[in-house]
C-alpha positions in Angstrom: 175.8 59.0 151.1 174.4 56.4 147.6 173.0 59.2 145.8 176.6 60.9 146.4 179.1 58.1 145.7 176.6 57.4 141.9 177.6 60.2 141.1 180.8 60.1 141.8 181.3 57.2 140.0 179.7 58.7 136.5 182.4 61.5 136.3 184.9 59.0 136.6 183.3 56.5 133.9 183.0 59.6 131.9 185.7 61.1 129.9 187.4 64.0 129.6 187.0 64.8 126.4 182.9 64.0 126.6 182.8 66.0 129.7 184.4 69.2 127.3 183.1 69.6 124.5 183.2 72.5 122.8 180.0 72.5 120.3 181.8 75.3 118.6 183.3 73.5 116.2 180.0 71.0 115.4 178.4 71.2 111.8 174.9 72.8 111.4 175.1 72.9 108.7 173.9 69.7 108.7 170.7 69.7 110.5 170.1 72.9 107.1 167.9 72.3 103.9 169.0 70.1 101.9 169.8 72.4 98.0 166.8 72.2 95.7 164.2 71.3 98.1 161.0 73.1 98.0 159.9 75.2 101.0 156.7 74.3 102.7 153.6 74.8 100.3 151.6 78.4 101.7 149.2 78.2 102.7 146.1 79.2 99.8 143.7 81.0 102.8 147.1 82.8 104.4 145.7 86.2 102.2 141.8 85.8 102.7 141.8 85.9 106.7 138.8 87.6 107.7 138.9 89.6 111.5 135.9 88.6 114.5 135.1 92.7 114.1 132.5 94.1 112.9 134.1 97.1 111.2 135.8 94.1 108.7 132.5 93.0 108.0 131.5 93.8 103.9 128.6 96.2 104.0 126.3 96.0 101.4 123.1 94.5 98.8 121.8 91.7 101.8 121.6 88.3 99.9 118.4 87.0 99.0 115.8 85.1 101.0 115.4 81.7 99.7 112.3 80.8 97.4 112.7 77.2 98.0 111.6 75.0 101.0 113.0 72.3 102.6 110.1 69.8 102.6 109.9 70.2 98.9 112.5 68.5 97.8 111.0 65.3 99.8 107.4 65.8 99.0 104.6 66.7 96.1 105.2 70.6 96.3 101.8 70.6 95.3 101.3 68.8 98.9 103.4 71.0 100.2 102.0 74.7 99.4 98.4 73.2 100.1 99.4 72.9 103.7 102.0 75.9 104.2 98.6 77.7 102.7 96.4 76.2 104.9 99.1 77.0 108.1 99.1 81.6 107.5 94.3 80.9 106.7 94.8 79.0 110.9 96.5 82.0 111.8 95.6 84.6 111.2 94.9 84.5 107.9 91.3 83.3 108.6 87.8 85.6 108.3 86.1 86.6 112.2 82.8 88.4 113.1 81.8 89.5 116.3 79.0 91.6 117.7 79.1 93.3 121.6 76.4 94.7 123.8 78.9 96.6 126.2 75.9 98.3 127.7 71.6 97.5 127.1 70.5 99.0 130.4 67.0 100.5 132.0 68.2 104.3 133.7 66.4 105.0 137.0 66.6 108.5 138.4 65.0 110.9 140.5 62.1 112.5 137.8 63.0 110.4 135.0 63.5 106.8 134.1 64.8 105.4 130.3 67.3 103.1 128.4 70.7 103.2 127.0 72.3 100.8 124.1 76.0 100.3 122.9 77.4 97.9 121.1 79.1 97.0 118.7 80.0 94.4 115.2 83.0 93.9 113.8 84.2 92.0 110.8 87.7 91.2 109.7 91.6 89.1 109.8 94.0 90.1 112.8 94.3 93.7 110.4 92.7 95.2 108.8 88.4 95.4 109.7 85.1 96.1 109.4 83.0 97.8 111.8 79.8 99.2 112.6 78.8 101.0 115.9 75.9 102.6 117.4 74.8 104.1 120.5 71.9 105.7 122.0 69.1 106.3 124.7 65.8 107.3 125.4 62.7 108.2 128.2 60.9 105.0 129.1 57.1 105.8 128.4 59.0 108.1 125.9 60.6 109.4 122.6 63.8 108.3 121.4 66.9 111.2 122.6 70.1 110.6 121.1 71.3 107.7 118.6 73.8 107.7 116.3 75.7 105.4 113.7 79.4 104.9 112.8 80.2 102.2 109.5 84.1 101.9 110.2 87.4 100.9 108.8 89.4 99.3 111.6 93.8 99.2 110.6 96.1 97.8 113.6 99.4 99.6 113.7 100.5 96.8 116.3 99.1 94.6 118.3 97.5 97.1 120.8 96.3 100.3 118.7 93.9 100.3 116.1 93.1 103.5 113.4 90.0 103.8 112.6 88.6 105.8 110.3 84.9 106.8 108.6 81.4 108.4 109.0 78.6 108.8 111.6 75.5 109.5 110.9 73.0 111.3 113.8 69.0 110.4 113.6 68.3 112.2 117.5 68.9 114.9 117.9 67.4 116.6 115.0 68.3 118.6 112.9 70.7 114.8 111.7 74.2 116.0 110.9 76.5 113.2 109.3 80.3 113.6 110.4 83.5 112.2 109.2 85.7 110.7 111.9 89.0 109.2 112.4 90.3 108.1 115.8 92.6 105.2 117.5 91.4 103.1 120.1 93.2 100.5 121.8 94.4 98.8 125.9 96.5 101.3 127.3 99.9 99.5 129.9 97.7 98.4 132.4 94.9 96.7 130.3 93.0 99.9 130.7 90.7 99.5 127.3 91.0 103.9 125.9 89.8 105.3 122.5 89.4 108.9 121.0 87.7 109.7 118.2 87.0 113.6 116.5 83.7 114.4 114.8 84.0 116.6 111.7 80.5 117.3 110.3 79.2 118.7 106.9 78.1 122.0 108.8 81.7 122.1 109.3 81.6 121.8 113.1 83.6 119.2 115.2 84.0 118.4 118.2 86.2 116.0 119.8 84.9 112.2 121.6 87.4 110.6 125.2 86.3 106.8 125.8 88.3 104.6 129.0 87.8 101.9 131.2 89.3 99.0 133.0 88.0 95.8 133.5 89.1 95.0 138.2 88.5 90.5 137.9 87.1 91.1 141.7 86.6 87.0 141.3 86.8 84.6 137.9 83.3 85.6 138.0 83.0 89.4 139.8 83.5 92.1 137.7 83.4 95.8 138.5 84.7 98.2 135.7 84.7 102.0 135.8 84.3 103.5 132.8 84.8 107.8 131.7 83.6 109.7 128.4 84.4 113.7 128.4 83.5 115.2 125.4 84.8 118.6 124.0 83.2 120.8 121.1 85.3 122.7 118.7 81.9 125.6 118.5 78.0 126.6 119.8 75.5 124.3 117.9 72.6 126.3 119.4 70.1 124.1 117.2 72.3 120.9 118.6 72.6 121.9 122.8 75.7 122.1 122.3 77.7 124.5 123.1 81.8 125.1 122.7 85.1 123.9 125.4 83.6 121.2 127.2 79.7 120.4 126.5 79.7 117.3 129.3 81.5 114.3 131.2 79.5 111.4 132.0 80.7 108.5 134.8 79.9 104.8 135.5 80.6 102.5 138.3 79.4 98.5 136.6 79.8 95.2 138.9 78.9 92.5 136.1 78.3 89.0 137.2 79.8 86.9 134.0 77.0 83.3 134.2 78.9 82.8 131.0 81.5 84.9 129.2 79.1 85.7 126.2 76.4 87.1 128.9 76.5 88.6 132.0 74.3 91.3 134.5 75.0 94.3 135.9 74.2 96.5 138.0 75.3 100.7 139.1 75.5 103.6 139.2 75.6 106.9 136.0 76.7 110.5 136.7 76.2 112.9 134.4 77.0 116.5 134.1 76.6 118.9 131.8 78.8 122.2 131.3 79.4 125.8 130.3 76.8 126.7 127.2 75.6 123.3 126.8 74.9 123.0 130.4 72.9 126.7 129.5 71.1 124.8 126.7 70.1 122.2 129.0 68.3 124.2 131.8 66.3 126.4 129.2 65.2 123.9 127.7 63.9 122.7 131.9 65.9 120.5 132.5 68.5 119.9 134.5 72.7 119.7 134.2 73.2 116.7 135.8 71.7 113.4 136.7 72.4 110.8 138.8 71.2 107.7 137.7 71.0 103.4 139.5 71.4 101.4 136.1 70.2 97.8 136.0 71.2 96.0 132.7 73.3 92.7 130.3 76.4 92.8 128.3 76.9 90.5 126.5 79.0 88.6 123.1 78.4 86.4 120.2 
């Protein structure tokens, strides 16, 4: 009720002309810009706006990379140059080397014991390396039956794979052969170490060798390693006892104990089998086409 009474009193107090004000009689020109006054200055960037879409980004040669270093503004540039060179060297520019004897073992088999070795030494950096590989075998108390040495250039093509190329020299069996070789080696998914090499001899015969292995860690020091090697020949080489096609397969299973990372004795079993004409040549020499051996040896590197 009080609110209604206040509104009624206000209505009485307002002049009649105020209540019936005609807005059409107001001078709207009083609010217009005076004649002769300049309009506000235009935005100098109004005509150069760039939208945030990729389509409007100019295409062309990117600006050159900076050649100066921020640290040179605060310290002696010569001192900073030496620091950068040391950092580059310690982050992959150094020369490293390693000698790895992967297998040095005694093979015990029915009626014919023997020995076998396989190793590699290399020197170089993260990208380019020179590698020397060797493997061979012989009969216990007898002569050397097979021996080869490879001199290879290794080039990293990504963090996991290397391309290799070079020469291989066979000293046994006779007659000797010299091969040109090219291949690839590295770490496949699921941590399989694989290697493939193609060999072409100075007599024109060619063959392919594929190898693979896997380290199954049972404990921090006990490792089980299955390994596979397959050899395929492009043609018969009777003087070397090699037949065309699949010539032989070798399977091994070795259990090693790492006394230290650099030294590990092992025991295991090794099976090998000749196929096709290679098996026929083997039998013609009075030997079996397959053999199973118990092996014991050591693996070391430095």
